[in-house]
VORO-418479 format. One record per residue (C-alpha): chain; residue in three letters; x, y, z; residue number from 1. Coordinates in Angstrom, 2 decimals, always signed. Layout:
% residues N
   vexza   torba        xx        yy        zz   drenvo
       A     Ala         X         Y         Z      NUM
...
This chain:
% residues 359
   vexza   torba        xx        yy        zz   drenvo
       A     Unk    +24.05    +26.24    -37.23        1
       A     Unk    +24.41    +27.63    -40.79        2
       A     Unk    +25.72    +25.05    -43.26        3
       A     Unk    +27.79    +26.42    -46.10        4
       A     Unk    +26.28    +25.65    -49.52        5
       A     Unk    +29.34    +23.78    -50.69        6
       A     Unk    +29.75    +21.66    -47.60        7
       A     Unk    +27.70    +18.64    -48.71        8
       A     Unk    +29.48    +16.20    -46.40        9
       A     Unk    +28.64    +18.24    -43.31       10
       A     Unk    +25.02    +18.50    -44.44       11
       A     Unk    +24.89    +14.70    -44.96       12
       A     Unk    +26.35    +14.03    -41.50       13
       A     Unk    +23.83    +16.35    -39.85       14
       A     Unk    +20.86    +14.83    -41.68       15
       A     Unk    +22.06    +11.31    -40.88       16
       A     Unk    +22.55    +12.16    -37.22       17
       A     Unk    +19.11    +13.78    -36.96       18
       A     Unk    +17.51    +10.76    -38.63       19
       A     Unk    +19.32     +8.39    -36.26       20
       A     Unk    +18.24    +10.37    -33.19       21
       A     Unk    +14.64    +10.44    -34.42       22
       A     Unk    +14.76     +6.70    -35.08       23
       A     Unk    +16.15     +5.95    -31.63       24
       A     Unk    +13.44     +8.10    -30.05       25
       A     Unk    +10.73     +6.23    -31.98       26
       A     Unk    +12.25     +2.88    -31.02       27
       A     Unk    +12.37     +3.89    -27.36       28
       A     Unk     +8.75     +5.06    -27.51       29
       A     Unk     +7.74     +1.73    -29.02       30
       A     Unk     +9.71     -0.51    -26.66       31
       A     Unk     +9.12     +1.45    -23.45       32
       A     Unk     +5.72     +3.16    -23.68       33
       A     Unk     +3.98     +4.59    -20.65       34
       A     Unk     +2.45     +1.33    -19.33       35
       A     Unk     -1.29     +0.79    -19.35       36
       A     Unk     -2.80     -1.80    -17.00       37
       A     Unk     -4.58     -4.72    -18.65       38
       A     Unk     -8.35     -4.48    -19.15       39
       A     Unk    -10.48     -5.41    -16.14       40
       A     Unk    -12.14     -8.81    -16.65       41
       A     Unk    -14.78     -8.63    -13.93       42
       A     Unk    -18.25     -7.10    -13.88       43
       A     Unk    -17.14     -4.15    -11.72       44
       A     Unk    -15.03     -1.05    -12.04       45
       A     Unk    -12.41     -0.60     -9.30       46
       A     Unk    -12.19     +1.98     -6.53       47
       A     Unk     -9.29     +2.61     -4.19       48
       A     Unk     -8.49     +4.56     -1.05       49
       A     Unk     -5.39     +5.01     +1.08       50
       A     Unk     -5.29     +5.59     +4.82       51
       A     Unk     -2.81     +5.65     +7.69       52
       A     Unk     -3.00     +3.68    +10.90       53
       A     Unk     -1.57     +5.86    +13.71       54
       A     Unk     +1.59     +4.93    +15.56       55
       A     Unk     +1.15     +2.90    +18.72       56
       A     Unk     +3.99     +3.06    +21.23       57
       A     Unk     +7.15     +1.96    +19.40       58
       A     Unk     +5.12     +0.73    +16.42       59
       A     Unk     +5.28     +3.23    +13.52       60
       A     Unk     +2.24     +4.41    +11.55       61
       A     Unk     +1.19     +2.17     +8.68       62
       A     Unk     +0.28     +3.33     +5.18       63
       A     Unk     -2.42     +1.02     +3.85       64
       A     Unk     -4.26     +0.92     +0.54       65
       A     Unk     -7.53     -0.81     -0.33       66
       A     Unk     -8.90     -1.72     -3.77       67
       A     Unk    -12.56     -2.68     -4.07       68
       A     Unk    -15.38     -3.27     -6.58       69
       A     Unk    -17.52     -0.29     -7.53       70
       A     Unk    -20.27     +0.36    -10.04       71
       A     Unk    -19.15     +3.97    -10.47       72
       A     Unk    -16.80     +3.72    -13.44       73
       A     Unk    -16.55     +7.45    -14.15       74
       A     Unk    -16.90     +9.15    -10.77       75
       A     Unk    -14.19    +10.25     -8.41       76
       A     Unk    -10.71    +10.79     -9.79       77
       A     Unk     -8.12     +8.76    -11.66       78
       A     Unk     -5.18     +7.45     -9.61       79
       A     Unk     -1.50     +6.90    -10.45       80
       A     Unk     -0.12     +3.40    -10.95       81
       A     Unk     +2.54     +4.16     -8.32       82
       A     Unk     +1.59     +6.24     -5.26       83
       A     Unk     +5.11     +7.69     -5.25       84
       A     Unk     +6.84     +8.33     -8.57       85
       A     Unk    +10.20     +7.83     -6.85       86
       A     Unk     +9.34     +4.12     -6.65       87
       A     Unk     +9.80     +3.86    -10.42       88
       A     Unk    +12.92     +2.08    -11.60       89
       A     Unk    +15.69     +4.00    -13.34       90
       A     Unk    +16.02     +4.52    -17.12       91
       A     Unk    +14.68     +3.00    -19.30       92
       A     Unk    +12.01     +1.59    -16.98       93
       A     Unk    +11.02     +4.86    -15.31       94
       A     Unk     +7.91     +5.64    -17.39       95
       A     Unk     +5.70     +3.61    -15.06       96
       A     Unk     +6.16     +6.56    -12.68       97
       A     Unk     +3.80     +8.63    -14.85       98
       A     Unk     +1.34     +5.83    -15.67       99
       A     Unk     -2.26     +5.75    -14.48      100
       A     Unk     -3.99     +2.78    -12.88      101
       A     Unk     -7.57     +1.71    -13.63      102
       A     Unk     -8.75     +2.36    -10.06      103
       A     Unk    -10.59     +5.55     -9.12      104
       A     Unk    -10.53     +7.37     -5.80      105
       A     Unk    -13.65     +8.72     -4.15      106
       A     Unk    -16.15     +6.12     -5.39      107
       A     Unk    -18.39     +3.87     -3.29      108
       A     Unk    -18.02     +0.15     -2.62      109
       A     Unk    -20.55     -1.97     -4.50      110
       A     Unk    -22.92     -4.27     -2.65      111
       A     Unk    -22.76     -5.68     +0.87      112
       A     Unk    -20.21     -8.06     +2.40      113
       A     Unk    -17.25     -8.78     +0.16      114
       A     Unk    -14.57    -11.50     +0.26      115
       A     Unk    -11.36    -10.02     +1.67      116
       A     Unk     -7.82    -10.60     +0.37      117
       A     Unk     -4.48     -9.31     +1.64      118
       A     Unk     -1.58     -8.64     -0.74      119
       A     Unk     +1.93     -8.90     +0.71      120
       A     Unk     +4.80     -7.07     -1.00      121
       A     Unk     +8.22     -8.50     -1.74      122
       A     Unk    +11.56     -8.00     +0.02      123
       A     Unk    +12.19     -4.23     -0.32      124
       A     Unk     +9.07     -4.07     -2.51      125
       A     Unk     +6.00     -1.90     -1.94      126
       A     Unk     +2.22     -2.12     -1.83      127
       A     Unk     +1.75     -1.10     -5.49      128
       A     Unk     +4.24     -3.48     -7.09      129
       A     Unk     +1.38     -5.70     -8.33      130
       A     Unk     -1.42     -3.24     -9.11      131
       A     Unk     -2.42     -5.14    -12.27      132
       A     Unk     -3.17     -8.32    -10.31      133
       A     Unk     -4.85     -6.47     -7.45      134
       A     Unk     -7.15     -4.47     -9.73      135
       A     Unk     -8.01     -7.62    -11.67      136
       A     Unk     -9.23     -9.34     -8.51      137
       A     Unk    -11.09     -6.26     -7.28      138
       A     Unk    -13.02     -6.12    -10.56      139
       A     Unk    -14.18     -9.68     -9.84      140
       A     Unk    -15.71     -8.64     -6.52      141
       A     Unk    -12.86     -8.96     -4.00      142
       A     Unk    -11.65     -6.30     -1.60      143
       A     Unk     -7.84     -6.32     -1.59      144
       A     Unk     -5.73     -4.69     +1.13      145
       A     Unk     -1.99     -3.99     +1.01      146
       A     Unk     +0.27     -2.37     +3.58      147
       A     Unk     +3.75     -0.88     +3.22      148
       A     Unk     +5.81     -2.47     +6.00      149
       A     Unk     +8.03     +0.32     +7.43      150
       A     Unk    +11.71     -0.51     +7.25      151
       A     Unk    +11.02     -3.33     +4.78      152
       A     Unk     +9.19     -1.57     +1.94      153
       A     Unk    +11.42     +0.26     -0.56      154
       A     Unk    +10.17     +3.62     +0.70      155
       A     Unk     +7.07     +4.62     +2.63      156
       A     Unk     +5.79     +8.14     +1.98      157
       A     Unk     +3.41     +9.38     +4.67      158
       A     Unk     +0.66    +11.96     +4.25      159
       A     Unk     +2.78    +14.63     +5.93      160
       A     Unk     +5.51    +14.12     +3.32      161
       A     Unk     +8.18    +12.37     +5.33      162
       A     Unk     +9.69     +9.20     +3.89      163
       A     Unk    +10.99     +6.04     +5.55      164
       A     Unk    +13.40     +4.08     +3.36      165
       A     Unk    +14.05     +0.37     +3.61      166
       A     Unk    +16.56     -0.87     +6.15      167
       A     Unk    +17.07     -4.16     +4.32      168
       A     Unk    +19.78     -5.02     +1.78      169
       A     Unk    +18.36     -5.08     -1.74      170
       A     Unk    +20.12     -8.36     -2.45      171
       A     Unk    +20.81    -10.53     +0.62      172
       A     Unk    +24.23    -12.17     +0.74      173
       A     Unk    +23.74    -15.92     +0.22      174
       A     Unk    +27.32    -16.75     -0.70      175
       A     Unk    +28.20    -18.81     +2.39      176
       A     Unk    +26.57    -20.91     +5.07      177
       A     Unk    +27.12    -18.18     +7.66      178
       A     Unk    +25.62    -15.47     +5.44      179
       A     Unk    +22.60    -17.69     +4.73      180
       A     Unk    +22.15    -18.22     +8.47      181
       A     Unk    +22.23    -14.45     +9.00      182
       A     Unk    +19.71    -13.94     +6.22      183
       A     Unk    +17.35    -16.54     +7.70      184
       A     Unk    +17.47    -14.84    +11.10      185
       A     Unk    +16.73    -11.47     +9.50      186
       A     Unk    +13.93    -12.97     +7.38      187
       A     Unk    +12.38    -14.60    +10.44      188
       A     Unk    +12.38    -11.26    +12.29      189
       A     Unk    +10.88     -9.51     +9.23      190
       A     Unk     +8.05    -12.05     +9.03      191
       A     Unk     +7.22    -11.61    +12.70      192
       A     Unk     +7.09     -7.82    +12.28      193
       A     Unk     +4.85     -8.20     +9.24      194
       A     Unk     +2.38    -10.34    +11.17      195
       A     Unk     +2.28     -7.66    +13.87      196
       A     Unk     +1.60     -4.99    +11.22      197
       A     Unk     -1.16     -7.10     +9.68      198
       A     Unk     -2.81     -7.65    +13.06      199
       A     Unk     -2.85     -3.85    +13.55      200
       A     Unk     -4.44     -3.35    +10.12      201
       A     Unk     -7.15     -5.91    +10.83      202
       A     Unk     -7.91     -4.41    +14.24      203
       A     Unk     -8.10     -0.87    +12.83      204
       A     Unk    -10.47     -1.91    +10.05      205
       A     Unk    -12.68     -3.84    +12.46      206
       A     Unk    -12.84     -0.70    +14.61      207
       A     Unk    -14.08     +1.36    +11.66      208
       A     Unk    -10.99     +3.42    +10.83      209
       A     Unk    -12.32     +3.67     +7.25      210
       A     Unk    -16.10     +4.29     +7.48      211
       A     Unk    -16.77     +3.71     +3.74      212
       A     Unk    -15.60     +0.11     +4.18      213
       A     Unk    -17.70     -0.66     +7.26      214
       A     Unk    -20.09     -3.53     +6.66      215
       A     Unk    -18.28     -4.66     +3.51      216
       A     Unk    -15.36     -6.68     +4.92      217
       A     Unk    -15.58    -10.35     +5.88      218
       A     Unk    -12.88    -10.96     +8.48      219
       A     Unk    -13.94    -14.56     +9.18      220
       A     Unk    -12.64    -16.18     +5.99      221
       A     Unk     -9.77    -14.25     +4.45      222
       A     Unk     -7.22    -14.98     +1.76      223
       A     Unk     -3.65    -13.76     +1.27      224
       A     Unk     -1.29    -13.75     -1.70      225
       A     Unk     +2.16    -12.30     -2.11      226
       A     Unk     +5.05    -11.99     -4.51      227
       A     Unk     +8.54    -13.25     -3.64      228
       A     Unk     +9.12    -12.66     +0.10      229
       A     Unk     +5.48    -11.62     +0.26      230
       A     Unk     +4.63    -15.20     -0.69      231
       A     Unk     +6.88    -16.43     +2.10      232
       A     Unk     +4.89    -14.18     +4.43      233
       A     Unk     +1.63    -15.67     +3.11      234
       A     Unk     +2.83    -19.09     +4.25      235
       A     Unk     +3.53    -17.86     +7.76      236
       A     Unk     +0.30    -15.91     +8.00      237
       A     Unk     -1.77    -18.94     +6.97      238
       A     Unk     +0.07    -20.99     +9.58      239
       A     Unk     -0.51    -18.56    +12.47      240
       A     Unk     -3.79    -16.74    +11.85      241
       A     Unk     -6.80    -19.09    +11.43      242
       A     Unk     -8.82    -16.29     +9.79      243
       A     Unk     -6.63    -16.74     +6.69      244
       A     Unk     -8.09    -19.92     +5.28      245
       A     Unk     -6.35    -19.75     +1.88      246
       A     Unk     -3.09    -18.35     +0.57      247
       A     Unk     -0.89    -18.18     -2.51      248
       A     Unk     +2.86    -17.78     -2.91      249
       A     Unk     +4.06    -16.20     -6.16      250
       A     Unk     +7.61    -17.46     -6.70      251
       A     Unk     +8.72    -16.93     -3.11      252
       A     Unk    +11.04    -19.25     -1.21      253
       A     Unk     +9.47    -21.61     +1.32      254
       A     Unk    +12.09    -20.68     +3.91      255
       A     Unk    +10.68    -22.07     +7.16      256
       A     Unk     +8.55    -24.95     +8.35      257
       A     Unk     +5.38    -22.84     +8.40      258
       A     Unk     +2.46    -25.19     +7.76      259
       A     Unk     -0.66    -23.42     +6.40      260
       A     Unk     -3.85    -24.43     +8.16      261
       A     Unk     -6.03    -24.15     +5.04      262
       A     Unk     -5.67    -24.36     +1.27      263
       A     Unk     -2.54    -23.08     -0.39      264
       A     Unk     -1.38    -22.50     -3.97      265
       A     Unk     +2.24    -22.27     -5.12      266
       A     Unk     +3.18    -20.36     -8.29      267
       A     Unk     +6.64    -20.75     -9.76      268
       A     Unk     +8.55    -19.67    -12.81      269
       A     Unk    +10.29    -22.12    -15.10      270
       A     Unk    +12.65    -24.30    -13.09      271
       A     Unk    +16.38    -23.79    -13.66      272
       A     Unk    +18.14    -26.85    -15.03      273
       A     Unk    +20.37    -27.27    -11.98      274
       A     Unk    +17.35    -27.50     -9.68      275
       A     Unk    +15.93    -30.41    -11.69      276
       A     Unk    +19.17    -32.36    -11.42      277
       A     Unk    +20.91    -34.01     -8.48      278
       A     Unk    +23.02    -31.68     -6.28      279
       A     Unk    +26.61    -31.20     -7.38      280
       A     Unk    +29.55    -30.74     -4.98      281
       A     Unk    +30.27    -27.22     -6.23      282
       A     Unk    +26.81    -25.76     -5.54      283
       A     Unk    +26.85    -22.63     -3.41      284
       A     Unk    +24.96    -21.91     -0.19      285
       A     Unk    +22.24    -19.96     -2.02      286
       A     Unk    +21.51    -22.93     -4.27      287
       A     Unk    +21.34    -25.20     -1.24      288
       A     Unk    +18.79    -22.83     +0.33      289
       A     Unk    +16.72    -22.94     -2.87      290
       A     Unk    +16.82    -26.75     -2.88      291
       A     Unk    +15.58    -26.83     +0.70      292
       A     Unk    +12.72    -24.48     -0.20      293
       A     Unk    +11.82    -26.65     -3.19      294
       A     Unk    +11.82    -29.76     -1.00      295
       A     Unk     +9.32    -28.09     +1.36      296
       A     Unk     +7.00    -27.31     -1.56      297
       A     Unk     +7.15    -30.88     -2.83      298
       A     Unk     +6.42    -32.21     +0.62      299
       A     Unk     +3.50    -29.80     +1.04      300
       A     Unk     +1.97    -30.95     -2.24      301
       A     Unk     +1.33    -34.39     -0.72      302
       A     Unk     -1.25    -32.81     +1.59      303
       A     Unk     -4.89    -32.01     +0.91      304
       A     Unk     -5.65    -28.54     -0.40      305
       A     Unk     -2.20    -27.90     -1.90      306
       A     Unk     -1.81    -26.92     -5.55      307
       A     Unk     +1.00    -25.74     -7.79      308
       A     Unk     +1.25    -23.84    -11.08      309
       A     Unk     +4.61    -23.71    -12.88      310
       A     Unk     +4.52    -21.27    -15.80      311
       A     Unk     +7.07    -22.12    -18.47      312
       A     Unk     +8.90    -19.24    -20.08      313
       A     Unk     +8.71    -17.07    -16.98      314
       A     Unk    +11.19    -15.99    -14.34      315
       A     Unk    +10.96    -14.24    -10.98      316
       A     Unk    +10.10    -10.80    -12.40      317
       A     Unk     +7.23    -12.25    -14.44      318
       A     Unk     +5.07    -12.34    -11.32      319
       A     Unk     +4.91     -8.58    -10.73      320
       A     Unk     +4.25     -5.38    -12.68      321
       A     Unk     +7.79     -5.37    -14.09      322
       A     Unk     +6.43     -7.52    -16.89      323
       A     Unk     +4.63     -4.41    -18.21      324
       A     Unk     +7.73     -2.20    -18.30      325
       A     Unk     +8.55     -3.11    -21.88      326
       A     Unk     +6.78     -4.56    -24.94      327
       A     Unk     +9.44     -7.29    -25.11      328
       A     Unk     +9.53     -9.29    -21.83      329
       A     Unk    +13.15    -10.36    -22.38      330
       A     Unk    +14.28     -6.72    -22.36      331
       A     Unk    +12.41     -6.21    -19.09      332
       A     Unk    +14.19     -9.30    -17.71      333
       A     Unk    +10.72    -10.79    -17.16      334
       A     Unk    +10.93    -14.07    -19.04      335
       A     Unk     +9.96    -14.64    -22.65      336
       A     Unk     +6.18    -15.07    -22.64      337
       A     Unk     +3.87    -12.14    -23.49      338
       A     Unk     +2.87    -10.05    -20.48      339
       A     Unk     -0.87    -10.32    -21.15      340
       A     Unk     -0.66    -14.11    -21.35      341
       A     Unk     +1.28    -14.47    -18.10      342
       A     Unk     -0.95    -11.96    -16.30      343
       A     Unk     -4.09    -13.78    -17.42      344
       A     Unk     -2.75    -17.17    -16.31      345
       A     Unk     -1.88    -15.90    -12.84      346
       A     Unk     -5.03    -13.86    -12.20      347
       A     Unk     -7.43    -16.46    -13.59      348
       A     Unk     -5.81    -19.09    -11.39      349
       A     Unk     -5.95    -16.83     -8.33      350
       A     Unk     -9.60    -15.94     -8.94      351
       A     Unk    -10.55    -19.59     -9.35      352
       A     Unk     -8.55    -20.63     -6.27      353
       A     Unk     -9.95    -17.96     -3.95      354
       A     Unk    -13.41    -18.42     -5.44      355
       A     Unk    -13.37    -22.04     -4.29      356
       A     Unk    -11.74    -21.47     -0.91      357
       A     Unk    -13.03    -18.25     +0.67      358
       A     Unk    -16.21    -17.21     -1.17      359
């Protein structure tokens, strides 16, 4: 647009607007950069591979990913943080969709038999929602497996391109006693389906579905950790499958009377004030459910092999990769403590816990 020489006001408005736009762009770039996973603390680089377990009768195929230690830090190819960019959240959090992870595809597993961990995703989550934690543990020598549970994961993209979206509500209705009862029935069914999926994954790996992993996986003493509903699943898995001798629940509700057979660690964000006080008559059904879950944790802590870590200044989103969406955790709705600090606390605790229980 040509500005007339005498029109100083129009020129001033245009310069001011351009400066403001440039400033906003710089601020956005600073606050919401393309995320970069934290440095790997272990002695190994990290490799990864993805495979599908074929359908069996009415059971759908399962997309499974494995992360493992490797000494080949430059071979193979770089991998995306998210396996499907459509899993990225909407603006302004979407830049994780173009981020790269630290794991490399096409590299060999280091050494012989490795301790085996399973990661369980959240309610309508996905297998790559906690890549930073998974890669951290793999660099320390663990093999970590995660599966997208069809119908429960946000979206499962198969090798042939077709996608299965979640059949679950993103936010369960917990507003009344009847809606809570319906949620608990649905959650119970989801947990049972997850255990069936996990049994299929274990059987396929034992049968050599992924030759590069043969001879590296110890199925006798396994660990499991999960975020949110994935942590609830870890409780059930440790109660029903004796091969899982240790588990960890990252801020998930202890919904049922599933009693883990081995060691178990509970992680929780900062407790809300109302949960630390006596119940009030006007509490809703969702709060009652949370109180019941908290009571189960406190009861479990009286038993041998139970531990708990409460991280002040964190909330539910602090326990997954959302904490890396923004330089300021509060803007990412992920508590108020720095992402690197929270990540280090969680992963160091997990590594120490599994190091003592399954290695």
